[in-house]
C-alpha positions as CSV (number, residue, x, y, z in Angstrom):
1,M,-46.1,-14.3,-43.3
2,A,-44.8,-15.2,-39.8
3,D,-42.7,-18.0,-41.3
4,K,-41.2,-15.6,-43.9
5,D,-40.4,-13.1,-41.2
6,T,-38.8,-15.7,-39.1
7,L,-36.7,-17.0,-42.0
8,S,-35.6,-13.4,-42.8
9,A,-34.5,-12.9,-39.2
10,V,-32.6,-16.1,-39.2
11,E,-30.8,-15.3,-42.4
12,R,-30.0,-11.8,-41.3
13,Q,-28.6,-13.0,-38.0
14,L,-26.4,-15.5,-39.8
15,K,-25.1,-12.7,-42.0
16,I,-24.5,-10.6,-38.9
17,W,-22.7,-13.4,-37.2
18,R,-20.4,-13.9,-40.2
19,W,-19.8,-10.2,-40.3
20,I,-18.8,-10.1,-36.6
21,E,-16.5,-13.1,-37.1
22,Q,-14.7,-11.1,-39.8
23,R,-14.5,-7.8,-37.8
24,Q,-14.2,-9.3,-34.3
25,R,-16.1,-6.4,-32.8
26,V,-19.1,-4.4,-34.0
27,T,-21.3,-1.6,-32.6
28,V,-25.0,-1.2,-32.9
29,P,-24.7,1.8,-35.1
30,Q,-22.5,-0.2,-37.5
31,L,-25.1,-2.9,-37.7
32,I,-27.8,-0.3,-38.4
33,D,-25.8,1.1,-41.3
34,Q,-24.6,-2.3,-42.7
35,F,-27.9,-4.1,-42.6
36,A,-30.5,-1.2,-42.8
37,V,-32.3,-2.3,-39.6
38,S,-33.7,-0.3,-36.7
39,P,-31.8,0.1,-33.4
40,A,-34.3,-2.2,-31.7
41,T,-33.9,-4.9,-34.4
42,A,-30.1,-4.7,-34.2
43,R,-30.1,-5.2,-30.5
44,R,-32.6,-8.1,-30.7
45,D,-30.4,-9.8,-33.3
46,L,-27.3,-9.4,-31.1
47,D,-29.2,-10.7,-28.1
48,A,-30.4,-13.7,-30.1
49,L,-26.8,-14.5,-31.2
50,A,-25.5,-14.1,-27.7
51,E,-28.1,-16.6,-26.4
52,Q,-26.9,-19.1,-29.0
53,G,-23.3,-18.5,-27.7
54,K,-22.1,-17.1,-31.1
55,V,-21.2,-13.7,-29.9
56,Q,-20.5,-11.9,-26.6
57,R,-22.7,-8.9,-25.9
58,V,-20.8,-5.8,-24.6
59,H,-22.0,-2.3,-24.0
60,G,-23.1,-0.8,-27.3
61,G,-22.3,-3.9,-29.5
62,A,-20.8,-7.4,-29.5
63,L,-17.5,-9.3,-29.8
64,A,-16.8,-12.5,-31.7
65,V,-16.6,-15.7,-29.6
66,R,-13.5,-17.8,-30.3
67,P,-13.7,-21.4,-29.3
68,A,-10.7,-22.6,-27.3
69,P,-8.5,-24.9,-29.4
70,P,-7.6,-28.4,-28.2
71,E,-5.2,-28.2,-25.2
72,P,-1.8,-29.7,-25.8
73,P,0.1,-31.3,-22.8
74,I,1.6,-28.9,-20.3
75,L,5.2,-29.6,-21.2
76,Q,4.4,-28.6,-24.8
77,R,2.8,-25.4,-23.7
78,T,5.7,-24.0,-21.7
79,A,7.0,-22.1,-24.8
80,E,3.6,-20.6,-25.8
81,Q,3.3,-16.9,-24.8
82,A,6.4,-17.6,-22.5
83,E,7.2,-13.9,-21.9
84,E,3.6,-13.0,-21.3
85,K,3.2,-15.9,-18.8
86,K,6.4,-14.8,-16.9
87,R,5.0,-11.3,-16.5
88,I,1.6,-12.5,-15.5
89,G,3.1,-14.9,-13.0
90,Q,5.2,-12.2,-11.4
91,A,2.2,-9.8,-11.2
92,A,0.0,-12.6,-9.6
93,A,2.7,-13.5,-7.1
94,A,2.9,-9.9,-6.1
95,L,-0.7,-10.2,-4.7
96,I,0.5,-12.9,-2.3
97,K,1.9,-11.6,1.0
98,D,4.2,-13.2,3.6
99,G,2.1,-15.4,6.0
100,D,-0.6,-16.1,3.4
101,A,-2.1,-19.5,2.7
102,V,-2.5,-19.9,-1.0
103,F,-3.8,-22.6,-3.3
104,L,-1.9,-22.9,-6.7
105,S,-3.7,-24.9,-9.4
106,S,-2.0,-26.6,-12.4
107,G,-1.0,-24.9,-15.6
108,T,2.0,-23.1,-17.1
109,T,1.0,-19.6,-16.0
110,V,0.4,-20.7,-12.4
111,L,3.8,-22.4,-12.5
112,E,5.4,-19.0,-13.3
113,A,3.6,-17.5,-10.3
114,A,5.0,-20.3,-8.1
115,R,8.6,-19.5,-9.1
116,H,8.1,-16.0,-7.9
117,L,6.9,-17.2,-4.4
118,R,10.1,-19.0,-3.4
119,E,11.4,-16.1,-1.3
120,R,8.1,-15.5,0.6
121,R,8.3,-15.9,4.4
122,Q,6.0,-18.2,6.4
123,L,3.9,-18.9,3.3
124,T,1.7,-22.0,3.1
125,V,1.1,-23.4,-0.4
126,V,-1.5,-26.0,-1.2
127,T,-1.4,-27.5,-4.6
128,N,-2.4,-30.5,-6.8
129,S,0.3,-29.7,-9.4
130,L,3.4,-31.9,-9.4
131,L,5.3,-29.2,-11.3
132,V,4.5,-26.6,-8.6
133,I,5.6,-29.1,-5.9
134,N,8.9,-29.6,-7.8
135,A,9.4,-25.8,-8.2
136,L,8.9,-25.1,-4.5
137,A,10.2,-28.3,-2.9
138,D,13.4,-26.6,-1.7
139,A,12.1,-23.2,-0.9
140,P,13.5,-22.4,2.6
141,D,10.6,-20.7,4.5
142,L,7.5,-22.3,2.9
143,T,5.1,-25.0,4.0
144,L,4.1,-27.1,1.0
145,I,1.0,-29.3,1.1
146,G,0.5,-31.6,-1.9
147,L,-3.0,-33.1,-2.4
148,G,-3.4,-36.7,-3.3
149,G,-5.4,-38.1,-6.2
150,T,-5.2,-39.7,-9.7
151,L,-2.4,-38.5,-11.9
152,R,-3.5,-36.6,-15.0
153,R,-0.3,-37.0,-17.0
154,S,-1.0,-34.3,-19.6
155,E,-1.1,-31.7,-16.9
156,M,1.1,-33.4,-14.3
157,S,-1.7,-32.7,-11.9
158,L,-3.7,-34.8,-9.4
159,I,-7.5,-35.0,-9.8
160,G,-10.4,-37.2,-8.9
161,H,-12.4,-38.1,-5.8
162,L,-9.4,-38.2,-3.4
163,T,-8.4,-34.7,-4.5
164,E,-11.9,-33.4,-4.0
165,Q,-12.1,-34.9,-0.5
166,A,-8.8,-33.3,0.4
167,L,-10.0,-29.9,-0.8
168,N,-12.9,-30.1,1.6
169,D,-10.5,-30.3,4.5
170,V,-8.3,-27.3,3.7
171,R,-8.8,-23.5,3.5
172,A,-6.7,-20.8,2.0
173,D,-6.6,-17.0,2.0
174,K,-6.1,-16.8,-1.8
175,V,-6.3,-19.0,-4.9
176,I,-4.2,-18.6,-8.1
177,L,-6.2,-20.5,-10.7
178,G,-5.2,-21.2,-14.3
179,I,-8.0,-21.6,-16.7
180,R,-8.5,-22.5,-20.4
181,G,-11.1,-19.9,-21.4
182,V,-12.5,-16.6,-19.9
183,D,-15.6,-15.5,-21.7
184,L,-18.1,-12.8,-21.0
185,E,-21.1,-15.0,-21.8
186,H,-19.9,-18.5,-20.7
187,G,-17.6,-17.4,-17.8
188,L,-14.7,-19.7,-16.8
189,T,-14.3,-22.8,-18.8
190,N,-11.9,-25.7,-19.0
191,A,-11.1,-28.6,-21.3
192,D,-11.3,-31.5,-19.0
193,L,-14.5,-32.5,-17.1
194,Q,-12.6,-34.1,-14.1
195,E,-10.3,-31.1,-13.7
196,T,-13.4,-28.9,-13.9
197,M,-14.8,-30.6,-10.8
198,I,-11.5,-29.8,-9.0
199,D,-11.6,-26.2,-10.1
200,R,-15.2,-25.8,-8.8
201,A,-14.1,-27.2,-5.4
202,V,-11.1,-24.9,-5.4
203,L,-13.3,-21.8,-5.9
204,K,-15.0,-22.6,-2.6
205,M,-11.9,-22.8,-0.5
206,A,-10.7,-19.1,-0.4
207,R,-12.0,-15.6,0.1
208,E,-10.0,-14.2,-2.8
209,I,-9.9,-15.9,-6.3
210,I,-7.2,-14.7,-8.7
211,V,-7.4,-16.1,-12.2
212,V,-4.3,-16.0,-14.4
213,A,-4.8,-16.2,-18.2
214,D,-2.8,-14.8,-21.1
215,S,-4.7,-12.8,-23.7
216,T,-5.1,-15.7,-26.1
217,K,-7.6,-17.3,-23.6
218,L,-9.8,-14.2,-23.3
219,G,-13.1,-14.3,-25.2
220,R,-12.8,-18.1,-25.6
221,A,-15.0,-20.8,-24.3
222,S,-13.9,-24.4,-23.8
223,L,-15.8,-27.7,-23.2
224,A,-16.8,-27.5,-19.6
225,R,-18.1,-24.6,-17.6
226,V,-16.4,-24.0,-14.3
227,A,-18.2,-21.0,-12.9
228,P,-19.6,-17.6,-13.9
229,L,-17.3,-14.6,-13.9
230,A,-18.9,-13.4,-10.7
231,A,-17.0,-16.2,-8.8
232,I,-13.6,-14.4,-9.2
233,H,-12.1,-11.3,-7.7
234,A,-9.2,-10.6,-10.0
235,L,-7.9,-11.5,-13.4
236,V,-4.2,-11.1,-14.2
237,T,-3.5,-11.1,-18.0
238,D,-1.1,-9.4,-20.4
239,T,-1.2,-6.2,-22.3
240,G,-2.6,-7.9,-25.4
241,A,-6.0,-8.1,-23.8
242,S,-8.8,-6.4,-25.7
243,P,-9.6,-3.0,-24.0
244,E,-13.3,-3.7,-24.5
245,F,-13.0,-7.1,-22.8
246,V,-11.1,-5.5,-19.9
247,K,-13.7,-2.8,-19.5
248,A,-16.5,-5.3,-19.5
249,L,-14.8,-7.2,-16.6
250,R,-14.2,-4.1,-14.6
251,E,-17.9,-3.1,-15.1
252,Q,-18.6,-6.4,-13.2
253,S,-16.4,-5.2,-10.3
254,I,-13.5,-7.6,-11.3
255,T,-10.0,-6.3,-10.8
256,V,-8.0,-6.6,-14.0
257,I,-4.2,-6.4,-13.9
258,T,-2.3,-6.3,-17.2
259,A,1.3,-7.2,-17.0
């Protein structure tokens, strides 16, 4: 009997998962009606699917998990969600004040933030992005510190042991970090293992961590886990972000700015 019950639960959870994939978001009462189960069974099924990484548990229900697609080179991504990235970059830059020391990571959205920092006064920028260095090289009242390392051509960023060593020797007031996936269950994730090690070191260097990510990256998990959501203080995204996702982040005391 136990084997039959187990098989029944597995089959039901598979059907629930496929149903969530179709609808993107479901509530516990909807599961109860659709599958004729008790509230306790519905919650257990959602918890089981969340443990398998197939759904994201939110208050009163669950969201579908979308795996992040393969990441094209940075120069091919500049046209993707271009207007959203410009607004996100401007909103993130507004969080940086004259006199701050800030680390800017690689990525197209961070690059947009960098372009809005050119007029800051007495700003210190630390970065491992060659594109950020190029964007700020002639900014008149800005100290620019480029980190050494091995060139990752697809991102035009510097990574590896030398970069990690350099990060241990610098501190910043704030970090603006680009990321591949932001997921309620899996936290911050990225596509490249070496760059993930750099991101982890970056998260330790400042008292305020600002993640920039357009709405297509929310609710997605990529290859390598960088850190739990608790590691960040603010997320700047666009108005296409799911209200349920934004609410779930704010319930974790993360500031969410939609631009």
